[in-house]
C-alpha positions as CSV (number, residue, x, y, z in Angstrom):
1,M,-276.7,151.1,-112.4
2,S,-279.0,148.1,-112.6
3,L,-277.9,144.8,-114.0
4,A,-280.8,144.7,-116.4
5,R,-279.8,148.2,-117.7
6,I,-276.2,146.9,-118.3
7,A,-277.5,143.9,-120.2
8,L,-279.9,146.0,-122.3
9,R,-277.0,148.4,-123.4
10,I,-274.5,145.7,-124.2
11,A,-277.0,143.6,-126.1
12,A,-277.9,146.6,-128.2
13,V,-274.3,147.4,-129.0
14,E,-273.6,143.8,-130.1
15,A,-276.8,143.6,-132.0
16,L,-275.8,146.6,-134.1
17,K,-272.2,145.6,-134.9
18,G,-271.7,145.0,-138.6
19,R,-275.4,145.7,-139.4
20,T,-275.3,149.4,-140.3
21,L,-273.2,151.6,-142.5
22,V,-270.8,152.3,-139.6
23,G,-269.8,148.6,-139.6
24,E,-268.1,147.5,-136.3
25,N,-267.7,151.1,-135.0
26,V,-270.5,150.8,-132.5
27,L,-269.4,152.3,-129.1
28,D,-270.6,151.5,-125.6
29,T,-270.9,154.7,-123.6
30,P,-267.9,156.6,-125.0
31,N,-267.1,159.9,-123.4
32,G,-268.1,162.7,-125.8
33,A,-268.4,160.7,-129.0
34,L,-271.0,163.3,-130.0
35,D,-270.7,166.1,-127.6
36,I,-273.2,168.9,-127.7
37,Q,-271.7,172.1,-126.3
38,A,-273.6,174.8,-124.3
39,D,-273.9,176.9,-127.4
40,G,-275.5,174.0,-129.3
41,S,-272.4,173.3,-131.4
42,L,-271.2,169.7,-131.8
43,R,-267.8,168.1,-131.1
44,T,-266.5,164.6,-131.7
45,G,-263.1,162.8,-131.2
46,E,-264.0,160.0,-133.5
47,E,-262.3,159.4,-136.8
48,R,-264.9,157.3,-138.5
49,P,-268.7,157.4,-138.7
50,F,-270.1,155.9,-135.5
51,V,-273.0,154.8,-133.4
52,A,-272.7,155.4,-129.7
53,V,-275.1,153.7,-127.3
54,Y,-275.9,155.0,-123.8
55,T,-278.4,154.2,-121.0
56,P,-278.4,157.6,-119.3
57,S,-281.5,157.6,-117.2
58,G,-284.4,155.6,-115.9
59,K,-287.4,156.0,-113.6
60,A,-289.5,153.5,-111.7
61,E,-292.8,154.7,-110.3
62,G,-295.9,153.3,-108.6
63,M,-294.2,150.7,-106.5
64,T,-296.3,149.4,-103.6
65,G,-293.5,148.3,-101.4
66,R,-289.8,148.9,-100.8
67,S,-288.4,146.7,-103.5
68,L,-285.2,147.9,-105.1
69,V,-285.1,145.5,-108.0
70,E,-287.9,147.1,-110.1
71,N,-286.4,149.1,-113.0
72,G,-289.5,150.7,-114.5
73,A,-288.8,153.0,-117.5
74,C,-285.3,153.1,-119.0
75,E,-283.9,155.3,-121.7
76,I,-281.5,153.8,-124.3
77,V,-279.9,156.4,-126.6
78,F,-278.3,155.9,-130.0
79,D,-276.1,158.8,-131.2
80,I,-275.1,158.7,-134.8
81,G,-272.3,160.9,-136.0
82,V,-270.4,161.7,-139.2
83,S,-268.2,164.7,-140.1
84,S,-266.4,166.2,-143.1
85,A,-263.2,165.2,-141.4
86,M,-264.1,161.5,-141.9
87,L,-263.1,161.6,-145.6
88,D,-261.3,159.3,-147.9
89,T,-260.5,159.2,-151.6
90,N,-261.9,156.3,-153.6
91,D,-260.3,154.6,-156.7
92,Q,-262.0,157.2,-158.9
93,G,-260.4,160.1,-157.1
94,E,-263.7,161.1,-155.5
95,T,-263.9,162.4,-151.9
96,V,-266.2,160.1,-150.0
97,I,-267.1,159.4,-146.4
98,I,-264.7,156.8,-144.8
99,G,-266.0,153.3,-145.0
100,I,-269.2,153.9,-146.9
101,N,-268.0,155.3,-150.3
102,I,-270.7,158.0,-150.8
103,P,-269.9,161.6,-151.7
104,A,-269.0,163.8,-148.8
105,S,-271.7,166.5,-149.3
106,D,-274.0,167.9,-146.7
107,S,-277.0,166.2,-148.2
108,S,-275.1,162.9,-148.3
109,Q,-274.2,163.2,-144.6
110,E,-277.9,163.7,-143.8
111,F,-278.8,160.7,-146.0
112,F,-276.2,158.6,-144.2
113,L,-277.7,159.6,-140.8
114,D,-281.2,158.7,-141.8
115,I,-280.2,155.4,-143.3
116,V,-278.2,154.4,-140.2
117,Q,-281.1,155.3,-138.0
118,R,-283.4,153.0,-140.0
119,Q,-280.8,150.3,-139.9
120,I,-280.6,150.5,-136.1
121,C,-284.4,149.8,-135.9
122,D,-284.1,146.9,-138.4
123,A,-281.2,145.4,-136.5
124,L,-282.9,145.5,-133.1
125,T,-286.0,143.8,-134.5
126,D,-284.2,141.3,-136.7
127,P,-285.6,137.7,-135.9
128,E,-282.2,136.2,-137.0
129,N,-280.1,138.5,-134.8
130,A,-279.3,136.5,-131.6
131,W,-278.1,139.6,-129.7
132,A,-281.2,141.5,-130.8
133,D,-283.4,138.7,-129.5
134,I,-281.7,139.0,-126.1
135,Y,-282.2,142.8,-126.3
136,R,-285.9,142.4,-127.0
137,G,-286.3,140.0,-124.1
138,L,-284.8,142.4,-121.6
139,H,-287.8,144.8,-121.8
140,Y,-291.5,144.4,-121.9
141,R,-292.5,147.2,-124.3
142,V,-291.4,150.5,-125.9
143,L,-292.9,153.5,-124.1
144,R,-291.6,156.3,-126.3
145,I,-289.3,157.1,-129.2
146,E,-287.8,160.5,-129.7
147,F,-285.6,161.8,-132.5
148,A,-283.3,164.8,-132.7
149,G,-280.7,166.1,-135.1
150,A,-277.9,168.7,-134.9
151,R,-275.3,170.1,-137.2
152,S,-272.1,172.2,-136.7
153,A,-269.7,173.8,-139.1
154,D,-267.2,174.8,-136.4
155,D,-263.5,174.1,-136.9
156,A,-264.3,173.3,-140.5
157,Q,-265.5,169.9,-139.4
158,K,-269.1,170.1,-140.6
159,L,-270.2,167.6,-138.0
160,A,-273.7,166.2,-138.3
161,G,-275.4,164.0,-135.8
162,H,-278.7,162.3,-135.1
163,Q,-280.0,161.0,-131.8
164,M,-282.6,158.3,-131.3
165,R,-283.9,158.0,-127.7
166,I,-286.0,155.0,-126.9
167,T,-287.7,154.6,-123.6
168,V,-288.5,151.0,-122.7
169,E,-290.2,149.3,-119.8
170,L,-287.2,147.3,-118.5
171,I,-287.4,143.9,-116.8
172,D,-286.8,143.8,-113.0
173,D,-283.3,143.0,-111.8
174,P,-282.6,139.4,-110.7
175,L,-282.7,138.9,-107.0
176,K,-279.5,138.2,-105.2
177,G,-279.2,134.5,-104.5
178,E,-282.0,133.6,-107.0
179,L,-280.5,133.1,-110.5
180,P,-283.3,133.3,-113.2
181,D,-284.1,130.2,-115.3
182,Q,-281.3,129.4,-117.7
183,A,-283.6,130.0,-120.7
184,S,-284.5,133.6,-119.5
185,P,-283.2,136.6,-121.4
186,F,-280.9,137.7,-118.6
187,M,-279.2,134.3,-118.3
188,S,-279.0,134.1,-122.1
189,F,-277.2,137.5,-122.0
190,L,-274.7,136.1,-119.5
191,G,-274.2,133.0,-121.6
192,A,-273.6,135.2,-124.8
193,M,-271.1,137.3,-123.0
194,E,-269.2,134.2,-121.8
195,A,-269.3,132.7,-125.3
196,S,-268.3,135.9,-127.1
197,G,-264.5,135.4,-126.9
198,N,-264.2,139.0,-125.6
199,E,-262.1,138.9,-122.5
200,E,-263.7,142.0,-121.0
201,Y,-267.1,140.5,-121.4
202,V,-266.1,137.3,-119.8
203,K,-264.8,139.1,-116.8
204,Q,-267.9,141.3,-116.6
205,A,-270.1,138.2,-116.7
206,A,-268.1,136.6,-113.9
207,K,-268.6,139.8,-111.8
208,I,-272.3,139.7,-112.4
209,R,-272.6,136.1,-111.4
210,A,-270.6,136.8,-108.3
211,L,-273.1,139.6,-107.4
212,L,-276.0,137.2,-107.7
213,A,-274.4,134.3,-106.0
214,G,-275.8,133.0,-102.7
215,S,-278.3,130.6,-101.3
216,P,-280.8,132.6,-99.2
217,L,-283.5,130.9,-97.2
218,S,-287.0,131.2,-98.6
219,W,-288.0,133.8,-95.9
220,Q,-284.9,135.8,-96.7
221,S,-285.8,136.0,-100.4
222,V,-289.3,137.2,-99.5
223,Q,-287.8,139.9,-97.2
224,R,-285.3,141.1,-99.8
225,R,-287.7,141.1,-102.7
226,H,-290.3,143.2,-100.8
227,G,-288.0,145.3,-98.6
228,M,-289.9,144.3,-95.5
229,T,-288.8,144.9,-92.0
230,S,-288.3,142.0,-89.6
231,D,-291.4,143.1,-87.6
232,E,-293.5,143.1,-90.8
233,M,-292.2,139.6,-91.7
234,R,-293.0,138.3,-88.2
235,A,-296.5,139.8,-88.2
236,M,-297.3,138.2,-91.5
237,G,-296.0,134.8,-90.4
238,H,-293.0,134.8,-92.8
239,L,-290.3,135.0,-90.2
240,P,-289.1,131.9,-88.3
241,L,-289.8,131.7,-84.6
242,A,-286.1,131.2,-84.0
243,V,-283.0,131.7,-86.1
244,I,-279.5,130.5,-85.3
245,D,-276.2,132.2,-86.1
246,D,-276.0,131.0,-89.7
247,G,-279.5,132.1,-90.5
248,E,-280.9,128.6,-90.4
249,T,-284.1,127.7,-88.6
250,P,-283.5,125.2,-85.8
251,D,-285.7,122.1,-85.5
252,M,-288.5,122.5,-83.0
253,Q,-288.1,120.2,-80.0
254,L,-291.1,121.0,-77.9
255,G,-293.8,123.7,-78.1
256,T,-297.2,124.5,-76.8
257,I,-300.5,125.5,-78.3
258,E,-302.8,127.5,-76.1
259,V,-306.4,128.2,-77.2
260,A,-308.5,130.5,-75.1
261,G,-310.9,128.4,-72.9
262,L,-309.1,125.2,-73.7
263,N,-306.2,123.3,-72.2
264,V,-302.6,124.0,-73.2
265,I,-301.4,121.3,-75.6
266,E,-297.8,120.3,-75.9
267,V,-296.5,119.4,-79.3
268,G,-293.1,118.1,-80.3
269,S,-291.1,117.6,-83.5
């Protein structure tokens, strides 16, 4: 999985927390939070209404070289789920959906799903939402938006779910050894993780920084970015004439320049 895809998903999760009817119950890639069975029926192991966020697939096309940092199109999926098992009784003795205090009828469940879907869009485009600002900076544009819904009455659960699938044009991954500018969306993402107070996020940010660490020479960065072979680098004049064990280019002591029909000229450093 690309680093930019990780950043997009986590930024979306944090941008939604506390900003929809599900409150803080926004889940990052849970296993089977809203599971569609082979027969089309639904299952969930969740006890409260939820939004689950996934980045299940991506596709980069039209590259002109061998670069492996281009991400291309990336799908980010938002599953919204609520069931009749997620019930509570309010102060008036009415049966309501847990945490949102609306009647637990089928029509109310559908209303809930539609409202949360709209709230997701509002949260991700909110100018005052810092995590949403990071999320927006991690992709160039939205390519496609798809919606789907499903319902199931199996096991007396009456589970209802909506899915919003957004395909975005994701930024390229940072190159190993070349940290982006500190003001860039990706570095803002790492900073937000480290400042979150979430121990797991802090460890994940440290791992990402370790993956990007290094001080490659300029010619090594060119070769890594474009996936060029050493022969191609040499033919284009990017590869040093000599490289010592640590990858450094030694100082030239003495060399010659020979031009057809002219004398050989010796040059030194």
